[in-house]
C-alpha positions in Angstrom: 98.8 136.0 97.2 96.4 134.7 99.8 93.1 133.5 98.4 89.8 132.6 100.0 87.3 130.5 98.0 83.5 131.1 98.4 81.1 128.6 96.8 77.4 129.1 96.1 74.8 126.8 94.5 76.1 127.4 91.0 79.4 125.7 91.9 77.7 122.3 92.3 75.3 122.6 89.3 77.5 120.8 86.8 77.7 117.8 89.2 74.0 117.4 88.8 73.0 119.0 92.1 69.9 121.1 91.5 70.1 124.9 91.8 67.7 126.8 94.1 64.9 127.1 91.5 65.4 123.5 90.3 65.2 122.3 93.9 61.7 123.8 94.2 60.6 122.0 91.0 62.0 118.7 92.2 60.4 119.0 95.7 57.0 119.8 94.0 57.4 116.7 91.8 58.6 114.5 94.6 55.7 115.4 96.9 53.1 114.8 94.2 49.5 113.8 95.1 50.6 111.0 97.5 51.5 113.7 100.1 48.0 114.9 100.2 47.7 118.2 102.2 51.4 118.8 102.1 51.3 118.8 98.3 48.2 121.0 98.1 49.7 123.5 100.6 53.0 123.6 98.7 51.2 124.1 95.4 49.1 126.9 96.9 52.2 128.7 98.3 54.1 128.5 95.0 51.1 129.6 93.0 50.7 132.7 95.3 54.3 133.6 94.9 54.2 133.4 91.1 50.9 135.4 91.0 52.3 138.1 93.3 55.5 138.5 91.2 53.6 138.4 87.9 51.3 141.2 89.1 54.4 143.3 89.8 55.8 142.6 86.3 58.5 140.2 87.6 59.2 137.1 85.6 57.4 134.1 87.1 60.2 131.9 86.0 62.7 133.2 88.6 60.2 133.4 91.5 60.4 129.9 92.9 63.8 130.0 94.6 63.5 127.2 97.2 64.8 129.4 100.0 62.1 131.9 99.3 59.5 129.2 99.2 60.8 127.8 102.5 60.7 131.2 104.1 57.1 131.6 103.0 56.2 128.3 104.6 58.1 129.2 107.8 56.2 132.6 108.0 52.9 130.9 107.6 53.7 128.3 110.3 54.5 131.1 112.7 51.9 133.6 111.5 50.0 133.7 114.8 53.1 134.7 116.8 54.7 137.2 114.3 55.2 140.7 115.5 53.0 141.9 112.6 50.1 139.5 113.6 48.2 142.1 115.7 48.0 144.3 112.5 46.7 141.5 110.2 43.0 141.2 110.5 42.5 138.7 107.7 44.8 136.3 105.9 44.3 135.0 102.4 41.4 132.5 102.7 43.6 129.7 101.3 46.1 130.1 104.2 43.8 128.8 106.9 42.2 126.2 104.6 45.2 123.9 105.0 45.8 124.6 108.6 42.5 124.2 110.5 40.3 121.3 111.6 36.5 121.3 111.0 34.5 122.9 113.9 32.6 120.6 116.2 29.7 123.0 116.7 29.1 125.7 119.4 29.9 124.9 123.0 27.0 124.7 125.4 28.2 127.8 127.2 28.6 130.0 124.1 24.9 130.9 123.5 24.5 131.9 127.2 27.7 134.0 127.2 26.7 135.6 123.8 23.3 136.6 125.1 24.9 138.1 128.2 27.3 140.1 126.0 24.4 141.5 124.0 22.5 142.5 127.2 25.6 143.9 128.7 26.4 146.1 125.7 22.9 147.5 125.8 22.9 148.4 129.5 26.4 149.7 130.0 28.1 146.4 130.6 30.8 144.9 128.4 31.8 146.9 125.4 30.9 146.3 121.8 34.4 144.9 121.2 33.7 142.2 123.8 30.5 141.3 122.0 32.5 141.2 118.7 35.1 138.9 120.3 32.4 136.5 121.5 30.8 136.5 118.1 34.2 135.7 116.4 34.8 133.0 119.0 31.5 131.3 117.9 32.5 131.6 114.2 35.8 129.9 114.9 34.0 127.1 116.8 31.7 126.5 113.9 34.2 126.9 111.0 37.2 125.4 112.7 40.3 127.3 113.9 42.4 124.7 115.6 45.8 124.5 113.9 46.9 121.1 112.6 50.4 122.4 112.1 50.3 121.6 108.4 52.9 124.3 107.5 55.1 123.3 110.4 55.1 119.6 109.3 55.7 120.8 105.8 58.9 122.5 106.9 60.1 119.2 108.3 59.1 117.3 105.1 60.9 119.8 102.8 64.0 119.7 104.9 64.1 115.9 104.9 63.7 115.9 101.2 66.9 118.0 100.8 69.1 115.1 101.7 67.8 113.0 98.9 67.9 115.8 96.3 71.5 116.9 97.2 73.0 113.4 97.2 76.0 112.8 94.9 75.8 109.3 93.5 79.2 109.3 91.7 82.2 111.4 92.7 83.7 111.5 89.3 81.2 114.3 88.4 83.1 116.6 90.8 86.4 116.5 89.0 85.9 120.0 87.5 86.2 121.4 91.1 89.6 119.7 91.7 91.6 122.9 90.8 90.1 124.6 93.8 91.7 122.1 96.1 95.2 122.6 94.5 94.9 126.4 94.2 96.7 127.2 97.4 93.7 128.3 99.3 93.8 126.9 102.9 90.1 127.7 103.5 87.1 127.1 101.4 83.7 128.6 102.5 80.5 127.2 101.1 76.9 128.2 101.4 75.8 124.8 100.0 74.6 121.8 102.1 75.9 119.1 99.8 79.1 117.1 100.4 80.9 117.9 97.1 84.1 119.2 98.7 84.4 116.5 101.3 83.9 113.8 98.7 86.4 115.4 96.3 89.0 115.7 99.0 88.5 112.1 99.9 89.2 111.0 96.3 92.2 113.3 96.1 93.5 112.1 99.5 93.5 115.6 100.9 92.5 116.1 104.5 89.4 118.2 105.0 88.3 119.7 108.3 84.8 121.1 109.0 85.7 122.3 112.5 82.8 121.0 114.5 84.2 117.7 115.8 84.5 119.1 119.3 81.7 121.6 119.0 79.4 119.7 121.3 81.9 119.1 124.1 83.9 122.3 123.9 81.5 124.8 122.3 84.2 126.0 119.9 85.5 125.2 116.5 88.6 123.1 116.1 90.8 122.5 113.1 93.2 119.7 112.2 96.6 120.1 110.6 97.1 120.5 106.9 94.6 120.0 104.1 91.5 122.2 103.6 89.5 124.0 106.2 85.9 123.8 105.0 83.5 126.4 106.4 80.0 125.1 105.8 78.3 128.3 106.8 74.7 127.0 106.5 75.2 123.4 107.7 75.4 120.1 105.8 73.1 117.2 104.9 75.4 114.8 106.8 75.2 116.9 110.1 72.6 115.8 112.6 71.0 117.4 115.6 71.2 115.2 118.7 69.6 115.5 122.1 71.4 116.4 125.3 68.9 116.4 128.2 71.3 118.1 130.6 71.9 117.1 134.1 75.2 116.7 136.1 76.0 120.4 135.6 75.0 120.5 132.0 72.2 122.6 130.5 69.9 120.8 128.0 71.2 121.4 124.5 71.0 120.1 120.9 74.5 118.9 119.9 75.5 118.6 116.3 77.3 115.5 115.0 78.9 114.7 111.6 77.2 111.4 111.1 75.5 110.5 107.9 73.6 107.6 109.3 72.1 109.7 112.1 71.3 112.4 109.6 69.3 109.9 107.5 67.1 109.1 110.4 66.4 112.7 111.5 66.6 116.2 110.3 69.9 117.4 108.8 71.4 120.2 110.8 71.0 123.1 108.3 69.9 126.7 108.3 67.5 126.9 105.4 65.4 129.7 103.9 65.9 133.4 103.7 65.2 133.9 107.4 67.0 132.4 110.5 70.4 132.1 108.9 71.9 134.0 111.9 70.5 131.5 114.5 72.5 131.3 117.7 71.8 127.6 118.0 74.6 125.4 116.8 78.0 126.5 115.4 76.7 128.8 112.7 77.6 132.1 114.2 81.1 130.8 115.0 81.5 129.6 111.4 80.4 133.0 110.1 83.0 134.6 112.5 85.6 132.2 111.1 84.7 133.2 107.6 85.2 136.8 108.6 88.7 136.1 110.0 89.7 134.1 107.0 88.4 136.8 104.7 90.4 139.5 106.5 93.6 137.4 105.9 93.0 137.1 102.2 94.1 139.3 99.3 91.7 137.8 96.8 88.2 136.4 97.1 87.3 133.8 94.5 83.5 133.5 94.3 82.0 130.5 92.3 78.3 130.3 91.7 77.1 132.6 94.4 74.3 134.9 93.6 75.0 137.4 96.4 71.6 137.1 98.1 72.7 136.4 101.7 72.8 139.8 103.3 75.0 138.8 106.2 77.7 137.3 103.9 77.5 140.4 101.6 78.1 142.6 104.6 81.4 140.9 105.4 82.5 141.1 101.8 81.7 144.8 101.7 83.7 145.6 104.8 86.6 143.5 103.5 86.6 145.2 100.1 86.4 148.7 101.7 89.1 148.1 104.2 92.0 147.7 101.7 92.0 149.1 98.1 94.4 146.4 97.0 92.0 143.5 97.6 90.4 141.9 94.6 87.4 139.7 93.7 87.0 137.2 90.9 83.5 136.0 90.2 82.7 132.9 88.2 79.0 132.9 87.3 77.4 132.6 83.8 74.2 134.3 85.2 76.0 137.4 86.6 74.1 140.5 85.4 75.4 142.8 82.8 72.9 145.6 83.4 72.6 147.9 86.4 68.9 147.0 86.9 67.5 145.8 89.2 69.9 147.4 91.7 71.2 144.6 93.9 74.5 143.9 95.7 76.0 142.5 92.5 75.4 145.8 90.8 76.9 147.7 93.7 80.0 145.6 93.5 80.4 146.4 89.8 79.9 150.1 90.2 82.4 150.3 93.0 85.1 147.8 91.9 84.8 147.9 88.1 84.8 151.6 87.3 84.7 152.7 83.7 87.5 154.9 82.4 87.2 158.3 84.1 90.1 160.8 83.7 88.8 162.8 86.6 88.6 159.8 88.9 91.1 157.1 87.9 90.5 154.0 89.9 91.9 150.5 89.4 89.7 147.6 88.4 89.5 145.4 91.4 86.9 142.9 90.2 86.8 140.4 87.4 83.6 138.6 86.3 83.9 135.4 84.3 80.5 134.6 82.8 81.2 130.9 82.3 80.1 127.7 84.1 82.4 126.5 86.9 84.2 123.9 84.8 85.4 126.6 82.4 85.5 129.5 84.7 87.6 128.1 87.6 90.7 127.4 85.5 90.4 130.9 83.9 90.0 132.5 87.3 93.1 130.7 88.7 95.2 131.7 85.7 94.4 135.3 85.3 95.4 138.5 87.0 92.7 141.1 87.3 92.5 142.8 83.9 91.9 146.4 82.9 88.3 145.8 81.8 87.5 143.4 84.6 84.8 141.6 82.6 85.3 138.3 80.6 
């Protein structure tokens, strides 16, 4: 049997690496009051998300997924250039409160131009909309509308904080993941940014290849012989963006290097948040294509700690499962839902691959769910064959 392993945040939780909700809590705590406007802006965003979900009857305790928070910051940083911007006349008052500088008073020309607009609108000159624009311009000059880029700098600060929060001080805490290295899977795909698999392989003296050593020079992934091929689909805290200013026949570019010391001094090369995970910059699309190729070669997909919230990854899983009725999925996740509401991709998987007994439509069970933490669930997953009930 050919197996592909896919890891999500839950796979690293027992090693002390915070989950997506815990990451938000730790980032909020780390910023504290000493970060001034960053702290206030982040508290404002988190409070609005909780309030919005609570008003819809959604539990506020599950709202603060760090990727959702990061996406909200990213949207606010880009709000002036979003496609929807022409249709949004007024943002929440608190949004601009963190992102504008105080006005310096009206310019010397504004009063004259405003009077000319009034006169023109009376006598067939400029339209009333032109008068309104001039009035709004005066309001902006008085109240302040020049962006300080607080949300954009907050994006950078949050990304930098990831490296500290995802560090693994002691590799012995990773021992429960060791069976994955010995399970016969040549490829492990991960949606995590931490270095758990690299450090574990180092301790086990197993070669591990991330594929991007020659990315900058050749523009394609390369793999060494033997060991584990590790597909870090969303990047890594020890990857760093460099600068290539072009020249001598080269176009300016941002190369990526696997260099922990460089990554400490700059931003880690990661794709973070719910948006932008299909960026063409860097090796991320090629890594996703490699995941697709590896998946098509597999008979079984072993999923550990993934909540199935990345639409592009789910699409590949759906195509793979639909292409061959003999392919099976084993999921290790103590939080995997038992109900069919709310209807998300996990529910779709259960309905399609874990059919209940139906004499008129006898279908095999192709999916097993092990609702245990990774330390317990991984050995069970590697030992079992997909059972008749598919649920453990």
